[in-house]
C-alpha positions as CSV (number, residue, x, y, z in Angstrom):
1,M,-1.4,12.4,14.9
2,F,-1.1,13.4,11.8
3,L,-2.3,11.1,9.5
4,L,-0.9,11.1,5.7
5,G,-1.5,8.3,3.1
6,L,0.7,7.1,1.1
7,T,0.3,5.9,-1.9
8,G,1.6,4.9,-5.9
9,S,1.0,2.5,-8.9
10,I,3.4,-0.3,-8.7
11,G,6.9,0.0,-9.4
12,M,6.8,3.7,-8.8
13,G,9.1,3.7,-5.7
14,K,6.2,3.3,-2.5
15,S,8.5,0.8,-0.1
16,T,11.3,3.1,-0.7
17,T,9.8,6.6,0.0
18,A,7.8,4.9,3.0
19,K,11.3,4.5,5.1
20,M,12.5,7.3,4.3
21,F,9.7,8.7,6.5
22,A,10.4,6.3,8.7
23,D,13.8,7.6,9.1
24,Q,12.1,11.7,9.3
25,G,10.9,9.6,12.7
26,C,7.6,8.7,11.4
27,A,5.2,6.0,12.6
28,V,5.2,4.0,9.0
29,W,2.0,1.2,8.5
30,D,2.2,-0.7,5.5
31,A,-1.1,-2.2,4.3
32,D,0.7,-5.1,2.2
33,A,2.9,-5.9,5.2
34,A,-0.5,-6.4,7.4
35,V,-2.1,-8.5,4.9
36,H,1.0,-10.8,4.6
37,R,0.4,-11.1,8.5
38,L,-2.9,-11.7,8.5
39,Y,-2.0,-14.8,5.9
40,A,0.7,-16.4,7.5
41,R,0.5,-18.9,9.7
42,G,-1.6,-18.4,12.9
43,G,-2.5,-14.8,11.3
44,K,-6.4,-13.8,11.9
45,A,-7.5,-14.3,8.6
46,V,-6.2,-18.0,8.0
47,P,-9.0,-19.9,9.9
48,L,-12.0,-17.2,7.8
49,M,-10.5,-18.3,4.7
50,Q,-9.9,-22.0,5.4
51,K,-14.0,-21.7,5.8
52,A,-14.5,-19.9,3.0
53,F,-11.5,-21.1,0.5
54,P,-10.2,-24.3,1.9
55,Q,-8.0,-25.1,-1.1
56,A,-6.2,-22.0,-0.6
57,V,-5.0,-22.6,3.2
58,I,-1.7,-24.7,3.2
59,N,0.5,-25.8,5.8
60,G,-1.4,-23.2,7.9
61,A,-1.0,-20.2,5.9
62,V,-3.1,-18.8,2.9
63,S,-1.5,-19.1,-0.3
64,R,-1.3,-15.9,-2.3
65,A,-0.4,-18.0,-5.6
66,V,-3.6,-20.5,-4.8
67,L,-5.7,-16.7,-4.4
68,K,-5.0,-15.1,-7.3
69,E,-6.0,-18.5,-9.2
70,I,-9.1,-18.9,-7.4
71,I,-9.5,-15.1,-8.5
72,A,-8.5,-15.6,-12.4
73,A,-11.2,-19.0,-12.6
74,D,-13.7,-16.5,-11.1
75,P,-13.5,-12.7,-10.8
76,D,-16.7,-12.4,-7.9
77,T,-14.6,-14.2,-5.7
78,L,-12.5,-11.1,-5.1
79,R,-15.4,-9.5,-3.3
80,E,-15.8,-12.2,-1.0
81,I,-12.3,-12.3,-0.2
82,E,-12.4,-8.5,0.4
83,K,-15.2,-8.9,2.5
84,I,-13.3,-11.4,5.3
85,V,-9.3,-9.2,4.6
86,H,-10.6,-5.8,4.8
87,P,-12.1,-5.6,8.2
88,L,-8.7,-7.3,9.6
89,V,-6.3,-4.8,7.8
90,A,-8.6,-2.1,9.3
91,E,-8.2,-4.0,12.6
92,D,-4.6,-4.4,12.1
93,R,-4.4,-0.9,11.1
94,A,-6.3,0.8,14.5
95,E,-3.9,-1.4,16.6
96,F,-1.2,0.5,15.2
97,L,-2.4,3.8,15.5
98,A,-3.6,3.0,19.1
99,T,0.5,2.4,19.7
100,A,2.3,4.5,17.4
101,D,4.4,7.1,19.1
102,A,5.2,9.5,16.3
103,D,3.5,13.3,15.4
104,I,2.9,11.5,12.3
105,A,1.7,8.7,11.3
106,V,2.3,7.5,7.4
107,L,-0.4,5.1,6.3
108,D,1.0,3.0,3.2
109,I,-2.1,2.1,1.2
110,P,-1.9,0.9,-2.9
111,L,-5.7,1.7,-3.1
112,L,-5.5,4.5,-1.0
113,F,-8.3,6.5,-3.6
114,E,-9.3,3.8,-5.2
115,T,-11.2,2.2,-1.5
116,G,-11.6,5.9,-0.1
117,G,-9.5,5.5,2.4
118,D,-7.9,8.9,1.6
119,A,-11.7,10.5,3.2
120,R,-10.0,9.3,6.7
121,M,-6.5,11.2,6.0
122,D,-4.9,14.6,6.9
123,A,-3.0,14.7,3.8
124,T,-2.4,12.3,1.5
125,V,1.4,11.9,-0.8
126,C,1.2,9.9,-4.0
127,V,4.9,9.1,-5.3
128,Y,5.7,8.9,-9.4
129,V,7.7,8.7,-12.0
130,P,6.6,8.5,-15.7
131,D,5.6,5.4,-17.2
132,T,8.8,3.9,-19.1
133,V,10.6,4.1,-16.1
134,Q,7.8,2.4,-14.1
135,E,7.7,-0.4,-16.3
136,A,11.5,-0.5,-16.6
137,R,11.8,-0.9,-12.8
138,V,9.0,-3.6,-12.3
139,L,10.9,-5.5,-14.9
140,E,13.9,-5.1,-13.7
141,R,12.7,-7.1,-10.6
142,G,12.1,-10.4,-12.9
143,T,9.1,-10.9,-10.9
144,M,6.6,-10.7,-13.7
145,T,6.3,-10.7,-17.3
146,R,5.5,-7.1,-19.6
147,D,2.0,-8.7,-19.9
148,Q,1.6,-9.2,-15.8
149,F,2.5,-5.9,-15.5
150,L,0.4,-3.9,-18.1
151,A,-3.0,-6.1,-16.4
152,I,-2.3,-5.1,-13.4
153,R,-1.5,-1.4,-14.2
154,S,-4.4,-1.5,-16.2
155,K,-6.4,-2.6,-13.5
156,Q,-5.4,0.6,-11.3
157,M,-6.0,4.3,-11.1
158,P,-4.1,5.7,-13.6
159,A,-1.2,7.4,-11.4
160,T,-1.7,11.1,-13.7
161,E,-4.9,10.7,-11.6
162,K,-3.6,9.5,-8.5
163,C,-0.9,12.8,-8.3
164,A,-4.0,14.9,-9.4
165,R,-6.1,14.3,-6.2
166,A,-2.7,13.7,-4.0
167,D,-2.2,16.7,-1.3
168,H,1.5,16.4,-2.0
169,V,3.7,14.5,-5.5
170,I,6.8,12.7,-4.5
171,L,8.8,12.4,-7.7
172,T,11.2,9.0,-7.3
173,D,13.3,9.8,-10.1
174,T,16.7,9.8,-7.6
175,L,16.8,8.4,-3.9
176,E,18.4,12.2,-3.3
177,H,15.4,14.2,-4.9
178,A,12.8,11.6,-3.3
179,A,14.4,12.2,0.2
180,A,14.7,15.8,-0.3
181,Q,11.0,16.0,-1.2
182,V,9.6,13.5,1.9
183,Q,11.8,15.7,3.7
184,K,9.9,19.0,2.9
185,V,6.7,17.2,3.1
186,V,7.5,16.6,6.8
187,D,8.9,20.0,8.1
188,Q,5.6,21.6,6.6
189,I,3.2,19.5,8.1
190,R,5.4,19.5,11.7
191,S,5.3,23.5,11.1
192,R,1.5,23.3,11.0
193,L,1.3,20.9,13.7
194,D,3.4,23.5,15.7
195,A,1.5,26.9,14.7
């Protein structure tokens, strides 16, 4: 199975692009969705987080809002949270790969390069739009202020650097253009697999 790492900064169109890969018959694993499963009622992270941060567990699930407050109050706690969550996310990914039935597995990992996850991939894809388009998309969602968006973006590796490190760059300016580029990447990989 060919492992394709998919990444991109907030508002770049990564989720939409992941769905396009799924439409091409690729198996898609989403790191953010894995964290949601782990934090949900009955999730594997809940008892561990209950022990480390009891105030973050509400009604049997980990509250991301409370975690944000904990991290804001003491940024060092982020490392503790990551020590709990990262091994569980890796386990979730391994379980997915063990059962995935496709020639290409797309691993949607927002911090692919930041965490060194690209080293475990056969190739990487970065989705991209210019900064102005990115900002407009994020603010259109109405889920955060411009200051919150800029704070998140400042903590991420610059999009241009991610693109420079990626094997493939998909410009998500229009759905049609993005879909055509996804098709091209999949065709290239499949022609190598068939060779």
